N, C-alpha and C positions, 0 to 999 in steps of 0.2 A: 459515533465512538472513534470512526476512522479522523474524523477533526481533531479529537483529542491525540490520536497516536501522531497526527503531523504536527502539532504543539509541544509535544514530548519530545518526538525527533530534532526537533529545530532547536530545543534546550537542551539536547545530551551535549554538545561541544561548547557551552558555557556552565557545564556543570561544575561547581567549586571543589570536587573531589573524587575521585576515581567510583568510591561506594554509591555516591547520590547519583553518577552517570550510569552507573550497574541498573540501579534502583530506577529510573527513567525508561531506560530501557527496556526493562523488565513490563513495566507498564505500558510502554507503547506497545510490546508484543503482544499484550493480552488484550489491549483495545484491538489492533488490528486484525488478531485472528477471530474475536468474539465476532465478526462479521461475515467470516465466511461461507458458513451454511446458508445465511442469508441472501450472500448474492450468487452462490452456486444455485440456490432454489430459484430465483428469479431468471437466472439463465435458462434453466430446467425447464420452467414453466414456457417462457417464450421461444422454445424450440421444439419443433414437431418430434414426435416420438421416434421418427428413421431418421432424424440428423443429430438426435443428443450426444451421441457417441463422437461425432465431428465437431460438435460445440465445444463438449468437455476438452477434447483436444487441443482445439485453437485456445482456450481459455486456460489451459494448463501451458501451452506455449508461449501464450504472453506473460506468462508470469515469470517464466524461467529464462527468455532472454534477457531481460532486465537482472535477473538475479545472476548472470552469468556476466555481463558488462560493467554492473555497478561495481563489484570489487575491482575490477581493471581500473577503471576510471580513479574510484576514491583511491585505493590503494597507487596510484600514479600520481594524485592529487597530496596524499599525504606525504608520498617520499619528497616531493617537492617543496614541502614545509607548511603547507596549508591544511590544518589540522580542523578548520572550521567548515569549509567551502563545499565539502563531499556530503556534509548534514543537512547545509542549507539546500543543496542540489536536490538531494532526494526528499525534501520536504515541501520543496518547491515542484517537484512532480506529481507526488503524492497529491498537493494541491490541485493541480491540473485533474486528476484523475476524478479527485473528487467533483470539479466543478463538472467536467465531462458526464461523470456517473450521473449528477442529477439533473443534467439537460436532458441526457436521453432516456432516462427512467423515472421519474418524477410526475408523469402524467398518468403511471399505473397506480391506480388506488384500487386494491383487492378487496377495503371492507366491503364494497358495494355487491359484490359474488358473494 
């Protein structure tokens, strides 16, 4: 689902109309939000009970920092006249996230438990 979200994000600046861009953004948001619960469950499952609060805080912080810095960088690039690069940077960073997530967590197979 996250990979579909990355593809949709990269497609947004190439949309032929505002309406299509809005539809792509809405679909991208749905795909990205659809995995939040599963990712939080993996984090909680891998964390000892006495550390779950801290793990949740670190996870939240790791999401909030990019959400704070992203609009600053994206806004600056848009102000410079580049309307495509902010989307491609975001898609690239999300692709790196997908690769790292798979590298770190693909060995977990819960079907055996």
